[in-house]
N, C-alpha and C positions, 0 to 999 in steps of 0.2 A: 688383410687377414691371412695368416699362414695355416695350412692344413696339410694332411698327408693324402696323397693320391689313393683312392680306394682300391686300385688295381695293383700298383707296384710299391706303394708306400713311400715314394719319394716326396720330399717337401714340394708343395705347390702354393702359389700365392694368387689370390683373387685379383690383385692389381696388375700382375705381370703375365699370367698365363691365360691366353684366350680360351683354352679348353677347360678352365676351372669348373669343377673340383678335380679334374684330372690333370696330370702333368703334361700330357701330350695328346695329339690326335689319335695316336696308336692306342693308348689306354682308354680313351673315350670310345673308340670303335670296338675294342675288346669287351667293354662293358655292354655296349649295344648288342653285340653278338651273343653274350650270355643271356640277355633278356630274350632275344629272338630264338635261342635254343632252349628256352624255358628252364634254364639253370637256376633262375631266381623265381620265387613264388611269393604271392601275397598271402600271408598266413590267415587273414580274416576275410570273409566274403565282403564284397563292396556293397551288396544289398542284402537285406534280410530275406531269406528264402521262404519264410512262412508268411510274409506279408501278402495280403490279397492283391491281385492285379486289378487295376482300374479298368472298367469297361469303357469301350469307345462309344460315345453317345451317338455317333453316326451309324453304328451297327444295329442299334435298337430300332431304327426307323424303317428297316427293311422287312 
């Protein structure tokens, strides 16, 4: 399957590039650095903030 590298847009192939979907280790590390620097964000919360937290049954015994 052929795609474009999300960093540099060069063609990359899942069968020949070990760093797929990236074209190289350099692009893979650049992407990791962007996540670490918080340049990427998840637009929706992973959990619902209004959901009540479950109480720990062990805490009620004290």
